[in-house]
Backbone as ProteinMPNN parsed JSONL, in Angstrom:
{"seq_chain_A": "XXXXXXXXXXXXXXXXXXXXXXXXXXXXXXXXXXXXXXXXXXXXXXXXXXXXXXXXXXXXXXXXXXXXXXXXXXXXXXXXXXXXXXXXXXXXXXXXXXXXXXXXXXXXXXXXXXXXXXXXXXXXXXXXXXXXXXXXXXXXXXXXXXXXXXXXXXXXXXXXXXXXXXXXXXXXXXXXXXXXXXXXXXXXXXXXXXXX", "coords_chain_A": {"N_chain_A": [[-32.187, -7.873, -4.492], [-33.097, -4.714, -5.748], [-33.988, -3.7, -9.087], [-33.133, -1.06, -9.702], [-31.094, -0.552, -7.821], [-29.28, -2.547, -8.522], [-28.615, -1.753, -11.078], [-27.37, 0.66, -10.472], [-25.156, -0.245, -9.031], [-23.853, -1.608, -11.105], [-23.201, 0.459, -12.819], [-21.437, 1.943, -11.285], [-19.408, 0.048, -11.025], [-18.683, -0.181, -13.715], [-17.526, 2.382, -14.078], [-15.34, 2.187, -12.311], [-13.837, 0.088, -13.46], [-13.329, 1.13, -15.981], [-11.822, 3.322, -15.171], [-9.617, 2.005, -14.005], [-8.468, 0.876, -16.352], [-7.901, 3.203, -17.928], [-6.224, 4.712, -16.176], [-4.071, 2.948, -16.036], [-3.199, 3.085, -18.675], [-2.609, 5.823, -19.111], [-1.484, 6.884, -16.838], [-1.592, 8.669, -13.693], [-1.582, 11.56, -13.654], [-2.105, 12.371, -16.348], [-4.53, 11.366, -16.908], [-8.035, 11.907, -17.285], [-11.304, 12.782, -15.945], [-13.083, 12.913, -18.004], [-11.915, 11.156, -19.916], [-12.275, 8.772, -18.556], [-15.057, 8.63, -18.23], [-15.892, 8.523, -20.866], [-14.754, 6.066, -21.679], [-16.197, 4.37, -19.939], [-18.692, 4.736, -20.882], [-20.87, 6.279, -19.804], [-23.123, 8.852, -18.62], [-22.053, 12.273, -17.994], [-23.193, 13.556, -15.7], [-24.121, 11.325, -14.29], [-21.728, 9.976, -13.725], [-20.442, 11.782, -11.982], [-22.111, 11.676, -9.836], [-21.366, 9.406, -8.505], [-18.55, 9.622, -8.187], [-16.8, 12.461, -7.294], [-14.469, 13.369, -8.445], [-11.424, 12.544, -10.197], [-9.535, 11.796, -8.391], [-10.848, 10.661, -6.126], [-12.019, 8.535, -7.382], [-9.776, 7.144, -8.241], [-8.783, 6.37, -5.756], [-10.723, 4.475, -5.105], [-10.156, 2.582, -7.069], [-7.63, 1.684, -6.282], [-8.072, 0.45, -3.857], [-8.216, -2.364, -3.496], [-5.594, -3.153, -3.827], [-4.377, -1.796, -1.746], [-5.633, -3.124, 0.37], [-4.41, -5.629, 0.187], [-1.842, -4.961, 1.071], [-2.353, -4.125, 3.655], [-3.207, -6.53, 4.779], [-0.775, -7.828, 5.073], [0.322, -6.364, 7.124], [-1.227, -7.143, 9.268], [-0.403, -9.554, 10.181], [0.114, -11.835, 12.906], [2.415, -11.225, 15.568], [4.366, -12.592, 17.668], [7.008, -13.467, 18.716], [9.298, -15.751, 20.329], [11.945, -15.765, 20.514], [14.964, -14.111, 19.476], [15.868, -15.072, 17.006], [13.499, -16.206, 15.92], [12.012, -13.834, 15.723], [13.457, -12.329, 13.885], [13.186, -14.029, 11.65], [10.392, -13.936, 11.181], [10.055, -11.215, 10.731], [11.521, -10.917, 8.372], [10.004, -12.552, 6.615], [7.598, -11.108, 6.606], [8.443, -8.59, 5.668], [9.36, -9.304, 3.136], [6.961, -10.191, 2.049], [5.447, -7.814, 2.02], [6.979, -6.202, 0.244], [6.932, -7.852, -1.992], [4.22, -7.957, -2.584], [3.749, -5.389, -3.585], [5.536, -5.388, -5.7], [4.48, -7.405, -7.323], [2.322, -6.111, -8.379], [3.382, -3.967, -9.751], [2.985, -2.002, -11.806], [0.681, -0.712, -11.015], [1.484, 0.287, -8.551], [3.442, 2.081, -9.345], [1.878, 4.022, -10.464], [0.43, 4.753, -8.235], [2.467, 5.915, -6.684], [2.991, 8.152, -8.265], [0.476, 9.43, -8.101], [0.349, 10.033, -5.394], [2.114, 12.117, -5.255], [0.737, 14.1, -6.652], [-1.887, 14.431, -5.828], [-3.806, 15.464, -3.167], [-5.792, 14.009, -1.963], [-5.224, 11.332, -2.597], [-2.713, 11.219, -1.418], [-3.415, 11.527, 1.253], [-4.883, 9.161, 1.616], [-2.771, 7.301, 1.328], [-1.322, 8.06, 3.468], [-2.865, 7.092, 5.591], [-2.435, 4.386, 5.252], [0.289, 4.266, 5.76], [0.243, 5.12, 8.477], [-1.213, 3.036, 9.644], [0.584, 0.864, 9.305], [2.796, 1.82, 10.786], [1.675, 1.974, 13.345], [1.216, -0.782, 13.845], [3.869, -1.739, 13.744], [4.929, -0.407, 15.928], [3.549, -1.66, 18.025], [4.546, -4.269, 17.724], [7.263, -3.84, 18.274], [7.116, -2.933, 20.918], [6.166, -5.287, 22.083], [8.424, -7.059, 21.721], [10.346, -5.683, 23.138], [9.319, -5.784, 25.757], [9.474, -8.477, 26.106], [12.121, -8.802, 26.432], [13.736, -9.116, 24.23], [14.606, -7.132, 22.613], [16.423, -4.016, 22.301], [15.941, -1.165, 24.484], [14.932, 1.155, 22.914], [13.609, 4.248, 21.492], [10.403, 3.729, 20.643], [8.62, 4.989, 18.809], [10.317, 6.409, 17.052], [11.897, 4.298, 15.956], [9.882, 2.661, 14.815], [8.662, 4.399, 12.867], [10.954, 4.943, 11.273], [11.594, 2.381, 10.356], [9.294, 1.693, 8.85], [9.388, 3.736, 6.918], [11.803, 3.113, 5.601], [11.119, 0.65, 4.429], [9.014, 1.535, 2.793], [10.379, 3.297, 1.107], [12.119, 1.446, -0.153], [10.169, -0.109, -1.436], [9.086, 1.733, -3.307], [11.328, 2.008, -4.832], [12.013, -0.579, -5.847], [9.856, -1.178, -7.51], [10.296, 0.102, -9.794], [12.109, -1.31, -11.144], [12.817, -3.636, -13.711], [13.544, -6.298, -13.174], [13.72, -7.348, -10.101], [15.339, -8.506, -7.166], [13.543, -9.312, -4.844], [13.543, -10.785, -2.48], [16.248, -10.715, -1.722], [16.527, -7.93, -1.261], [14.725, -7.64, 0.875], [15.908, -9.299, 2.835], [18.349, -7.926, 3.234], [17.606, -5.362, 4.205], [16.29, -6.127, 6.511], [18.371, -7.281, 8.018], [19.861, -4.989, 8.578], [17.949, -3.581, 10.1], [17.345, -5.359, 12.224], [19.807, -5.932, 13.409], [20.441, -3.552, 14.492], [18.42, -3.12, 16.335], [17.829, -5.472, 17.859], [18.929, -7.491, 20.637]], "CA_chain_A": [[-31.783, -6.497, -4.786], [-33.97, -4.131, -6.702], [-33.39, -3.381, -10.37], [-32.468, 0.26, -9.686], [-29.851, -0.709, -7.058], [-28.376, -3.387, -9.352], [-28.141, -0.855, -12.177], [-26.429, 1.654, -9.844], [-23.907, -0.977, -8.773], [-23.209, -1.909, -12.391], [-22.675, 1.725, -13.333], [-20.243, 2.216, -10.465], [-18.362, -0.939, -11.412], [-18.164, 0.223, -15.048], [-16.651, 3.496, -13.884], [-14.111, 1.73, -11.678], [-13.144, -0.708, -14.424], [-12.861, 2.1, -16.983], [-10.732, 4.105, -14.55], [-8.487, 1.081, -13.931], [-7.875, 0.799, -17.702], [-7.354, 4.52, -18.358], [-5.075, 5.039, -15.32], [-2.939, 2.101, -16.448], [-2.689, 3.577, -19.981], [-2.187, 7.235, -19.155], [-0.937, 7.328, -15.567], [-2.536, 9.524, -12.914], [-1.575, 13.012, -14.019], [-2.629, 12.603, -17.667], [-5.869, 10.851, -17.027], [-9.062, 12.864, -16.861], [-12.588, 12.214, -15.731], [-13.707, 12.818, -19.354], [-11.427, 9.901, -20.477], [-12.895, 7.598, -17.835], [-16.498, 8.653, -18.575], [-16.024, 8.076, -22.273], [-14.451, 4.626, -21.67], [-17.269, 3.681, -19.22], [-19.921, 5.017, -21.614], [-21.924, 6.765, -18.908], [-23.274, 10.309, -18.697], [-21.249, 13.057, -17.044], [-23.917, 13.722, -14.428], [-24.128, 10.037, -13.619], [-20.404, 9.701, -13.207], [-20.116, 12.644, -10.863], [-22.917, 11.231, -8.675], [-20.551, 8.336, -7.843], [-17.158, 10.063, -7.896], [-16.724, 13.857, -7.58], [-13.258, 13.711, -9.121], [-10.593, 11.364, -10.532], [-8.775, 11.389, -7.188], [-11.629, 9.708, -5.32], [-12.175, 7.334, -8.199], [-8.484, 6.446, -8.158], [-8.759, 5.71, -4.428], [-11.568, 3.298, -5.232], [-9.448, 1.587, -7.9], [-6.465, 1.075, -5.603], [-8.469, -0.147, -2.576], [-7.871, -3.804, -3.491], [-4.139, -3.277, -3.662], [-4.12, -1.355, -0.387], [-6.057, -4.199, 1.273], [-3.35, -6.643, 0.203], [-0.775, -4.44, 1.87], [-2.802, -4.142, 5.072], [-3.227, -7.924, 5.264], [0.581, -8.137, 5.514], [0.522, -5.705, 8.403], [-2.051, -7.729, 10.29], [0.108, -10.856, 10.635], [0.46, -11.846, 14.316], [3.872, -11.129, 15.797], [4.673, -12.955, 19.077], [8.181, -14.315, 18.75], [9.838, -16.125, 21.666], [13.409, -15.653, 20.43], [15.464, -13.164, 18.493], [15.885, -15.77, 15.715], [12.133, -16.298, 15.431], [11.598, -12.462, 15.402], [14.143, -11.992, 12.584], [12.573, -14.865, 10.585], [9.044, -13.421, 10.881], [10.189, -9.846, 10.086], [11.974, -11.182, 7.029], [8.861, -13.01, 5.811], [6.637, -9.995, 6.464], [9.031, -7.589, 4.805], [9.328, -9.797, 1.779], [5.545, -10.205, 1.592], [5.108, -6.422, 1.793], [7.63, -5.739, -0.96], [6.473, -8.654, -3.12], [2.861, -7.567, -2.945], [3.874, -4.222, -4.398], [6.238, -5.753, -6.916], [3.535, -8.164, -8.175], [1.407, -5.161, -9.016], [4.261, -2.792, -9.854], [2.4, -0.953, -12.682], [-0.256, 0.059, -10.174], [2.219, 1.07, -7.525], [4.117, 3.214, -10.018], [0.858, 5.068, -10.615], [0.158, 5.204, -6.851], [3.532, 6.853, -6.294], [2.734, 9.371, -9.016], [-0.699, 10.039, -7.574], [0.677, 10.611, -4.057], [2.79, 13.463, -5.493], [-0.107, 15.062, -7.377], [-3.208, 14.491, -5.289], [-3.898, 15.517, -1.73], [-6.716, 12.953, -1.596], [-4.449, 10.078, -2.635], [-1.661, 11.349, -0.397], [-4.112, 11.253, 2.516], [-5.165, 7.713, 1.697], [-1.503, 6.587, 1.584], [-0.931, 8.424, 4.823], [-3.578, 6.145, 6.496], [-1.705, 3.094, 5.14], [1.559, 4.466, 6.573], [-0.077, 5.196, 9.93], [-1.595, 1.678, 10.032], [1.793, 0.081, 9.427], [3.589, 2.328, 11.904], [1.006, 1.519, 14.587], [1.516, -2.186, 14.024], [5.287, -1.892, 14.066], [5.093, 0.039, 17.364], [3.063, -2.753, 18.867], [5.53, -5.325, 17.638], [8.516, -3.427, 18.999], [6.764, -2.965, 22.344], [6.152, -6.716, 22.499], [9.743, -7.669, 21.842], [11.059, -5.041, 24.226], [8.833, -6.315, 27.001], [9.956, -9.882, 26.197], [13.576, -8.782, 26.626], [14.434, -9.497, 23.008], [15.053, -5.957, 21.886], [16.942, -2.886, 23.095], [14.975, -0.209, 24.894], [15.062, 2.389, 22.102], [12.383, 4.939, 21.268], [9.526, 2.903, 19.809], [8.099, 5.786, 17.726], [11.404, 6.695, 16.052], [12.249, 3.063, 15.298], [8.724, 2.244, 13.982], [8.571, 5.285, 11.708], [12.121, 4.743, 10.456], [11.492, 1.058, 9.727], [8.304, 1.774, 7.782], [9.921, 4.599, 5.797], [12.78, 2.367, 4.823], [10.353, -0.291, 3.602], [8.295, 2.346, 1.767], [11.394, 3.77, 0.173], [12.525, 0.281, -0.947], [8.971, -0.431, -2.251], [9.027, 2.629, -4.444], [12.534, 1.806, -5.584], [12.022, -1.871, -6.605], [8.775, -1.256, -8.499], [10.823, 0.73, -11.017], [13.066, -2.223, -11.747], [12.207, -4.731, -14.472], [13.851, -7.528, -12.498], [14.244, -7.055, -8.752], [15.43, -9.619, -6.261], [12.799, -8.837, -3.703], [13.991, -11.538, -1.31], [17.537, -10.167, -1.324], [16.294, -6.629, -0.67], [14.097, -7.852, 2.175], [16.924, -9.819, 3.769], [19.358, -6.897, 3.469], [17.146, -4.297, 5.077], [15.986, -6.764, 7.802], [19.596, -7.38, 8.772], [20.158, -3.633, 9.037], [16.988, -3.223, 11.152], [17.412, -6.226, 13.407], [21.132, -5.801, 14.1], [20.413, -2.285, 15.227], [17.344, -3.155, 17.353], [17.761, -6.664, 18.707], [20.053, -7.735, 21.551]], "C_chain_A": [[-32.66, -5.967, -5.879], [-33.199, -3.782, -7.974], [-32.586, -2.059, -10.346], [-31.13, 0.199, -8.93], [-28.831, -1.502, -7.847], [-27.809, -2.547, -10.441], [-27.101, 0.125, -11.634], [-25.088, 0.962, -9.586], [-23.116, -1.288, -10.077], [-22.579, -0.646, -12.996], [-21.379, 2.09, -12.612], [-19.111, 1.313, -10.856], [-17.811, -0.577, -12.794], [-17.22, 1.44, -14.932], [-15.292, 3.077, -13.29], [-13.268, 0.944, -12.672], [-12.561, 0.177, -15.541], [-11.699, 2.894, -16.42], [-9.451, 3.238, -14.43], [-7.707, 1.036, -15.309], [-7.172, 2.113, -18.085], [-6.154, 4.907, -17.495], [-3.861, 4.246, -15.732], [-2.343, 2.56, -17.798], [-2.059, 4.913, -19.87], [-1.428, 7.692, -17.905], [-1.973, 8.248, -14.875], [-2.682, 10.916, -13.495], [-2.27, 13.268, -15.392], [-4.002, 12.03, -17.912], [-6.898, 11.874, -16.56], [-10.38, 12.127, -16.656], [-13.301, 12.01, -17.07], [-13.229, 11.48, -20.016], [-12.136, 8.717, -19.849], [-14.405, 7.503, -18.205], [-16.731, 8.109, -19.957], [-15.802, 6.536, -22.339], [-15.625, 3.824, -20.992], [-18.616, 3.8, -19.947], [-21.102, 5.325, -20.689], [-22.032, 8.284, -19.098], [-22.399, 11.009, -17.645], [-21.906, 13.19, -15.689], [-23.914, 12.485, -13.598], [-22.812, 9.731, -12.991], [-20.105, 10.495, -11.965], [-21.001, 12.398, -9.628], [-22.084, 10.261, -7.839], [-19.198, 8.829, -7.377], [-17.057, 11.559, -8.313], [-15.483, 14.273, -8.385], [-12.443, 12.439, -9.385], [-9.817, 10.894, -9.299], [-9.57, 10.385, -6.339], [-11.871, 8.411, -6.072], [-10.929, 6.502, -8.192], [-8.373, 5.709, -6.842], [-9.574, 4.426, -4.395], [-10.831, 2.166, -5.998], [-8.332, 0.913, -7.144], [-6.836, 0.383, -4.287], [-8.071, -1.635, -2.508], [-6.37, -4.03, -3.26], [-3.734, -2.822, -2.264], [-4.496, -2.425, 0.626], [-5.003, -5.279, 1.337], [-2.218, -6.243, 1.103], [-1.147, -4.502, 3.359], [-2.893, -5.525, 5.629], [-1.802, -8.344, 5.755], [0.827, -7.567, 6.912], [-0.251, -6.422, 9.537], [-1.553, -9.116, 10.75], [0.474, -10.808, 12.127], [1.978, -11.875, 14.51], [4.09, -11.35, 17.311], [5.85, -13.866, 19.166], [8.629, -14.606, 20.149], [11.346, -16.057, 21.663], [13.781, -14.656, 19.378], [15.442, -13.804, 17.077], [14.491, -15.861, 15.088], [11.626, -14.885, 14.992], [12.196, -12.092, 14.049], [13.496, -12.774, 11.401], [11.202, -14.272, 10.189], [9.128, -12.049, 10.229], [10.657, -9.975, 8.64], [10.836, -11.577, 6.12], [7.878, -11.913, 5.583], [7.161, -8.94, 5.585], [9.046, -8.034, 3.349], [7.908, -9.807, 1.234], [5.092, -8.78, 1.236], [5.684, -5.93, 0.439], [7.155, -6.515, -2.175], [5.078, -8.314, -3.563], [2.849, -6.337, -3.869], [4.499, -4.52, -5.757], [5.334, -6.568, -7.892], [2.608, -7.246, -8.925], [2.157, -3.834, -9.265], [3.7, -1.7, -10.727], [1.469, -0.098, -11.858], [0.482, 0.868, -9.164], [3.066, 2.203, -8.089], [3.13, 4.358, -10.181], [0.458, 5.601, -9.221], [1.178, 6.205, -6.399], [3.344, 8.166, -7.002], [1.556, 10.146, -8.405], [-0.481, 10.668, -6.187], [1.24, 11.997, -4.185], [1.836, 14.532, -6.016], [-1.511, 15.222, -6.831], [-3.236, 14.478, -3.779], [-4.795, 14.392, -1.224], [-5.979, 11.595, -1.541], [-3.372, 10.087, -1.59], [-2.242, 11.039, 0.965], [-4.425, 9.8, 2.681], [-3.894, 6.939, 1.952], [-1.046, 6.866, 2.997], [-1.63, 7.465, 5.858], [-2.917, 4.775, 6.406], [-0.442, 3.188, 5.968], [1.246, 4.476, 8.067], [-0.497, 3.788, 10.455], [-0.358, 0.774, 10.251], [2.613, 0.5, 10.635], [2.985, 1.904, 13.247], [1.285, 0.051, 14.858], [2.943, -2.466, 14.384], [5.545, -1.489, 15.524], [4.679, -1.049, 18.305], [4.018, -3.925, 18.893], [6.757, -5.057, 18.418], [8.277, -3.463, 20.539], [6.786, -4.404, 22.875], [7.555, -7.265, 22.699], [10.611, -6.982, 22.892], [10.651, -5.586, 25.559], [9.291, -7.787, 27.203], [11.478, -9.96, 26.414], [14.391, -9.152, 25.424], [15.086, -8.317, 22.254], [15.538, -4.863, 22.852], [15.776, -1.9, 23.392], [15.214, 1.108, 24.21], [13.661, 3.006, 21.955], [11.546, 4.233, 20.237], [9.025, 3.744, 18.58], [9.127, 6.022, 16.636], [11.742, 5.403, 15.291], [11.123, 2.676, 14.36], [8.638, 3.077, 12.696], [9.74, 5.067, 10.753], [12.035, 3.422, 9.68], [10.482, 1.094, 8.623], [8.828, 2.585, 6.621], [10.938, 3.935, 4.967], [12.095, 1.375, 3.89], [9.624, 0.416, 2.484], [9.234, 2.792, 0.691], [11.874, 2.618, -0.792], [11.375, -0.178, -1.9], [8.987, 0.378, -3.507], [10.281, 2.595, -5.343], [12.437, 0.518, -6.448], [10.944, -1.934, -7.658], [9.212, -0.659, -9.831], [11.791, -0.19, -11.748], [12.349, -3.373, -12.47], [12.369, -6.085, -13.761], [14.469, -7.175, -11.138], [14.288, -8.323, -7.938], [14.856, -9.195, -4.944], [13.271, -9.501, -2.401], [15.303, -10.987, -0.818], [17.377, -8.777, -0.677], [15.707, -6.768, 0.689], [15.156, -8.331, 3.191], [17.924, -8.729, 4.16], [18.83, -5.845, 4.455], [16.725, -4.89, 6.478], [17.251, -6.913, 8.623], [19.979, -6.009, 9.365], [19.271, -3.3, 10.211], [17.226, -4.062, 12.437], [18.759, -6.129, 14.11], [21.203, -4.536, 14.913], [19.451, -2.355, 16.398], [17.532, -4.28, 18.312], [19.058, -6.901, 19.456], [20.85, -8.96, 21.057]], "O_chain_A": [[-32.949, -6.676, -6.844], [-31.982, -3.597, -7.971], [-31.494, -1.978, -10.909], [-30.152, 0.821, -9.345], [-27.646, -1.169, -7.845], [-26.61, -2.62, -10.711], [-26.079, 0.379, -12.271], [-24.027, 1.509, -9.884], [-21.887, -1.23, -10.111], [-21.52, -0.719, -13.62], [-20.384, 2.483, -13.22], [-17.973, 1.761, -11.003], [-16.604, -0.657, -13.018], [-16.213, 1.498, -15.637], [-14.24, 3.553, -13.717], [-12.053, 1.139, -12.708], [-11.428, -0.026, -15.977], [-10.703, 3.117, -17.108], [-8.35, 3.702, -14.724], [-6.482, 1.146, -15.362], [-6.014, 2.121, -18.504], [-5.154, 5.386, -18.029], [-2.751, 4.776, -15.781], [-1.14, 2.436, -18.028], [-1.025, 5.139, -20.498], [-0.806, 8.754, -17.906], [-3.044, 8.541, -15.405], [-3.787, 11.374, -13.786], [-2.948, 14.282, -15.554], [-4.572, 12.188, -18.991], [-6.684, 12.605, -15.593], [-10.559, 11.003, -17.125], [-14.039, 11.04, -17.241], [-14.04, 10.764, -20.604], [-12.542, 7.781, -20.537], [-14.926, 6.416, -18.455], [-17.655, 7.33, -20.189], [-16.572, 5.817, -22.976], [-15.974, 2.734, -21.447], [-19.555, 3.057, -19.66], [-22.17, 4.719, -20.782], [-21.139, 8.913, -19.665], [-22.06, 10.457, -16.599], [-21.276, 12.969, -14.655], [-23.735, 12.531, -12.381], [-22.755, 9.276, -11.848], [-19.572, 9.958, -10.994], [-20.686, 12.848, -8.526], [-22.108, 10.307, -6.609], [-18.752, 8.484, -6.282], [-17.201, 11.896, -9.488], [-15.434, 15.371, -8.938], [-12.756, 11.378, -8.845], [-9.485, 9.714, -9.188], [-9.021, 9.38, -5.888], [-11.923, 7.332, -5.481], [-11.003, 5.274, -8.143], [-7.925, 4.564, -6.8], [-9.197, 3.437, -3.766], [-10.881, 0.993, -5.628], [-8.09, -0.281, -7.321], [-5.966, -0.223, -3.661], [-7.608, -2.074, -1.455], [-5.958, -4.975, -2.588], [-2.834, -3.409, -1.662], [-3.792, -2.627, 1.616], [-4.719, -5.803, 2.415], [-1.676, -7.076, 1.829], [-0.335, -4.888, 4.199], [-2.684, -5.718, 6.827], [-1.662, -9.105, 6.712], [1.454, -8.201, 7.761], [0.122, -6.261, 10.7], [-2.181, -9.766, 11.586], [1.083, -9.835, 12.572], [2.715, -12.468, 13.722], [4.006, -10.417, 18.109], [5.705, -14.981, 19.667], [8.383, -13.82, 21.064], [11.974, -16.267, 22.7], [12.993, -14.379, 18.474], [15.052, -13.166, 16.099], [14.318, -15.627, 13.892], [10.898, -14.771, 14.006], [11.492, -11.593, 13.171], [13.298, -12.23, 10.315], [10.901, -14.129, 9.003], [8.381, -11.745, 9.299], [10.222, -9.211, 7.778], [10.684, -11.048, 5.019], [7.358, -11.776, 4.476], [6.399, -8.398, 4.785], [8.78, -7.244, 2.444], [7.686, -9.464, 0.073], [4.412, -8.59, 0.229], [4.981, -5.336, -0.378], [6.988, -5.95, -3.256], [4.763, -8.364, -4.752], [2.051, -6.254, -4.802], [4.08, -4.008, -6.795], [5.427, -6.425, -9.111], [2.154, -7.586, -10.018], [1.634, -2.747, -9.021], [3.921, -0.529, -10.418], [1.471, 1.126, -11.992], [0.146, 2.029, -8.934], [3.369, 3.169, -7.389], [3.497, 5.526, -10.052], [0.18, 6.791, -9.074], [0.836, 7.226, -5.802], [3.523, 9.218, -6.387], [1.631, 11.36, -8.217], [-1.062, 11.704, -5.864], [0.943, 12.908, -3.413], [2.085, 15.726, -5.85], [-2.264, 16.065, -7.319], [-2.722, 13.54, -3.169], [-4.556, 13.872, -0.134], [-6.101, 10.835, -0.581], [-3.133, 9.072, -0.936], [-1.607, 10.344, 1.758], [-4.256, 9.247, 3.768], [-3.92, 5.987, 2.732], [-0.45, 6.007, 3.647], [-1.027, 7.094, 6.865], [-2.85, 4.068, 7.411], [-0.139, 2.307, 6.773], [1.977, 3.857, 8.839], [-0.162, 3.419, 11.58], [-0.271, 0.035, 11.231], [3.069, -0.338, 11.413], [3.707, 1.522, 14.168], [1.563, -0.32, 15.998], [3.224, -3.323, 15.222], [6.286, -2.156, 16.245], [5.375, -1.337, 19.278], [4.274, -4.508, 19.946], [7.253, -5.919, 19.143], [9.103, -3.944, 21.315], [7.332, -4.696, 23.939], [7.846, -7.868, 23.732], [11.503, -7.603, 23.47], [11.497, -5.834, 26.417], [9.463, -8.25, 28.33], [12.04, -11.046, 26.56], [15.576, -9.466, 25.535], [15.963, -8.485, 21.406], [15.139, -4.791, 24.014], [14.79, -1.826, 22.658], [15.649, 2.073, 24.839], [12.657, 2.361, 22.257], [11.936, 4.145, 19.073], [9.019, 3.244, 17.454], [8.845, 5.857, 15.45], [11.858, 5.442, 14.066], [11.386, 2.385, 13.193], [8.552, 2.537, 11.593], [9.537, 5.011, 9.541], [12.366, 3.363, 8.495], [10.754, 0.58, 7.538], [8.725, 2.168, 5.467], [10.978, 4.136, 3.753], [12.441, 1.271, 2.714], [9.618, -0.055, 1.347], [8.934, 2.685, -0.498], [12.005, 2.791, -2.003], [11.63, -0.581, -3.034], [8.916, -0.15, -4.617], [10.269, 3.098, -6.466], [12.747, 0.544, -7.639], [11.09, -2.679, -8.627], [8.58, -0.885, -10.863], [12.24, 0.124, -12.85], [11.425, -3.99, -11.941], [11.452, -6.906, -13.75], [15.622, -6.751, -11.066], [13.368, -9.137, -8.01], [15.574, -8.771, -4.038], [13.38, -8.85, -1.362], [15.476, -10.802, 0.386], [18.016, -8.485, 0.334], [16.142, -6.075, 1.609], [15.251, -7.786, 4.29], [18.3, -8.637, 5.329], [19.513, -5.482, 5.413], [16.81, -4.195, 7.49], [17.213, -6.691, 9.834], [20.373, -5.917, 10.527], [19.754, -2.791, 11.222], [17.295, -3.539, 13.549], [18.81, -6.244, 15.335], [21.932, -4.454, 15.901], [19.68, -1.671, 17.396], [17.404, -4.064, 19.517], [20.142, -6.562, 18.981], [21.84, -9.344, 21.679]]}, "name": "protein", "num_of_chains": 1, "seq": "XXXXXXXXXXXXXXXXXXXXXXXXXXXXXXXXXXXXXXXXXXXXXXXXXXXXXXXXXXXXXXXXXXXXXXXXXXXXXXXXXXXXXXXXXXXXXXXXXXXXXXXXXXXXXXXXXXXXXXXXXXXXXXXXXXXXXXXXXXXXXXXXXXXXXXXXXXXXXXXXXXXXXXXXXXXXXXXXXXXXXXXXXXXXXXXXXXXX"}
């Protein structure tokens, strides 16, 4: 790698690390590009070459956390019994909620940013769509296997994700949350309504 490219990568990384620090200290709404640029010790023009605004920079900061969430969604789901389906859903739901709870300070800021930034809201929308698409596929599989009732897949998938999302944004605000208990409770509600 050439010196100029390496220097550019280091500058970008300094901006992302500075943003991570400032966002965690000030939250999304009270953080400014000036704060981040000062912390990163780079020029204004240089900073704006990499990130046109704090919204896009925040999206870069949260990418690693979003990837953790998407890994949960990519777990294979091919149960052969209702019991196996419930067990897998419980594990996946707990993993989803636990991933957010483990990084609760970040997810508190993500929730704030979703409310105040169209760019961040759009990024979260892609996460939501990814999960809903995966849930639809899972429901279709269990319906075809005769394990689940023939209910509207789109309505069930969106409802299930929104319940998980709502619980995620609820538990991150708690100092001590029993993530496993929350997961088990909502899974019972979901599976008793869907599965035969």
